[in-house]
C-alpha positions in Angstrom: 66.2 4.2 -27.1 68.4 5.1 -24.1 67.4 8.8 -24.3 63.7 7.8 -24.1 64.3 5.6 -21.0 66.3 8.4 -19.3 63.4 10.8 -20.0 60.9 8.4 -18.5 63.2 8.0 -15.5 63.3 11.8 -15.0 59.6 12.0 -15.3 59.2 9.2 -12.8 61.4 11.1 -10.4 59.3 14.2 -10.8 56.2 12.1 -10.0 57.9 10.8 -6.8 58.8 14.4 -5.8 55.2 15.4 -6.5 53.9 12.5 -4.4 56.2 13.4 -1.5 55.1 17.0 -1.7 51.5 16.0 -1.7 52.0 13.8 1.4 53.7 16.6 3.3 51.1 19.1 2.2 48.3 16.8 3.3 50.1 16.3 6.6 50.2 20.1 7.1 46.6 20.5 6.2 45.4 17.8 8.5 47.5 19.1 11.5 46.4 22.7 10.8 42.7 22.3 10.1 41.8 19.1 11.9 43.8 19.0 15.1 41.2 17.0 17.0 40.5 14.2 14.6 38.1 11.5 15.8 39.4 8.1 16.7 37.3 5.4 15.2 36.3 2.0 16.5 37.4 -1.0 14.5 36.0 -4.5 14.9 39.5 -6.0 14.1 40.9 -4.2 17.1 38.4 -5.9 19.3 39.0 -9.4 17.8 42.8 -9.3 17.6 45.3 -8.8 20.5 47.1 -5.5 20.9 50.8 -5.8 20.5 52.3 -2.3 20.0 55.9 -3.7 20.4 55.6 -5.1 16.8 55.4 -1.7 15.2 59.0 -1.8 14.0 58.3 -5.1 12.2 55.9 -3.3 9.9 58.7 -1.1 8.6 61.0 -4.1 8.4 58.5 -5.9 6.1 58.4 -2.8 3.9 62.2 -2.7 3.7 62.4 -6.4 2.8 59.9 -5.8 0.0 61.9 -2.8 -1.3 65.1 -4.9 -1.2 63.5 -7.6 -3.4 62.1 -5.1 -5.9 65.6 -3.4 -6.0 67.1 -6.8 -7.0 64.8 -7.2 -9.9 65.2 -3.5 -11.1 69.0 -3.6 -11.0 70.4 -2.4 -14.3 66.9 -2.1 -15.9 65.9 1.6 -16.4 62.5 0.7 -17.7 61.7 -1.2 -14.5 63.2 1.5 -12.3 61.0 4.0 -14.0 57.9 1.8 -13.4 58.8 1.4 -9.7 59.3 5.2 -9.2 56.2 6.1 -11.2 54.1 3.6 -9.3 55.4 4.9 -5.9 55.0 8.5 -6.9 51.5 7.9 -8.2 50.6 6.1 -5.0 52.0 8.8 -2.7 50.3 11.6 -4.7 46.9 10.0 -4.5 47.4 8.9 -0.9 48.2 12.5 0.0 44.9 13.6 -1.6 42.9 10.8 0.2 44.6 11.6 3.5 43.5 15.2 3.4 39.9 14.4 2.5 39.6 11.7 5.2 41.2 13.3 8.3 40.7 10.6 10.9 42.7 10.1 14.0 45.6 7.7 14.3 44.4 4.6 16.3 47.7 4.4 18.1 47.8 8.1 18.8 49.3 11.0 16.7 52.1 11.6 19.2 54.3 8.6 18.4 56.5 7.8 15.5 55.4 4.5 14.0 58.1 2.0 13.1 61.7 3.1 12.3 61.3 4.8 8.9 59.4 7.9 10.1 61.3 10.8 11.6 58.3 12.5 12.9 54.7 11.3 13.3 52.7 11.5 10.0 49.0 11.9 10.6 47.4 10.6 7.4 45.6 7.3 7.8 43.5 6.5 4.8 44.7 4.6 2.7 47.6 2.6 4.3 50.9 3.5 2.6 52.4 0.3 4.1 49.8 -1.9 2.5 49.8 0.1 -0.8 53.6 -0.2 -1.1 53.6 -4.0 -0.7 50.7 -4.5 -3.0 52.2 -2.4 -5.8 55.5 -4.2 -5.4 53.6 -7.6 -5.7 51.8 -6.4 -8.9 55.1 -5.1 -10.4 56.8 -8.5 -9.8 53.8 -10.2 -11.3 54.0 -7.8 -14.3 57.7 -8.7 -14.7 56.9 -12.4 -14.4 59.7 -13.1 -11.9 58.3 -16.5 -10.9 55.8 -18.1 -8.6 58.2 -18.3 -5.6 58.7 -14.5 -5.5 55.0 -13.8 -5.9 54.2 -16.2 -3.1 56.9 -14.6 -0.9 55.2 -11.2 -1.5 51.7 -12.5 -0.7 53.1 -13.7 2.6 54.7 -10.3 3.2 51.4 -8.6 2.5 49.5 -11.0 4.9 52.2 -10.4 7.6 52.0 -6.7 7.1 48.3 -6.6 7.4 48.4 -8.6 10.6 51.1 -6.4 12.1 49.3 -3.2 11.2 46.1 -4.5 12.8 47.7 -5.8 16.1 49.8 -2.7 16.5 46.8 -0.4 15.7 49.0 1.1 13.0 46.0 1.4 10.6 42.3 0.8 10.7 41.1 -2.1 8.6 39.5 0.3 6.1 42.9 1.9 5.6 44.3 -1.5 4.7 41.5 -2.2 2.2 42.1 1.3 0.7 45.9 0.6 0.5 45.2 -2.7 -1.4 43.1 -0.8 -4.0 45.5 2.1 -4.3 48.5 -0.2 -4.7 46.8 -2.0 -7.5 45.8 1.2 -9.4 49.3 2.6 -9.0 50.7 -0.4 -10.9 47.9 0.0 -13.6 49.0 3.6 -14.0 52.7 2.6 -14.1 52.0 -0.1 -16.7 50.2 2.4 -18.9 53.0 4.8 -18.5 55.4 2.3 -19.8 
């Protein structure tokens, strides 16, 4: 049994590396072939205030979510494999979708958003911030960790969406795409085992 779980973990790590490679490839393709991407208008940017100083909060919310998921995966290889597979799946397909929808960053492509990026990534659709939290929520729901943690994650998702919109970190359609991608990443991870 242990060998099977280690094999799944190795495969999940390969999926993560493939996802990371796809994101970086997509970033290269967008920068090379679409240097003058159009900026889009978003009705949410007109309705909500613009508070760019909250950008670091978006990454803080992501880190809080990852920390909670890490607590529930501690010592459980099958859960760790699911988390890695889901994130790798999400990153892989996000990379593909980024490349086929090369739109401009609403906050400008010249700035590093939050504190997790080391250089500005240019892919917008779908939102990786939103997809990450949504997939973490569905993993916790799958593991049946209790209503309190699910509620906590719903609040994190709502806070993240608000912060992304008021900082112009993502267009509202990016956020909707992130919700859908996060859900399907967990469906794929569940089928994977």
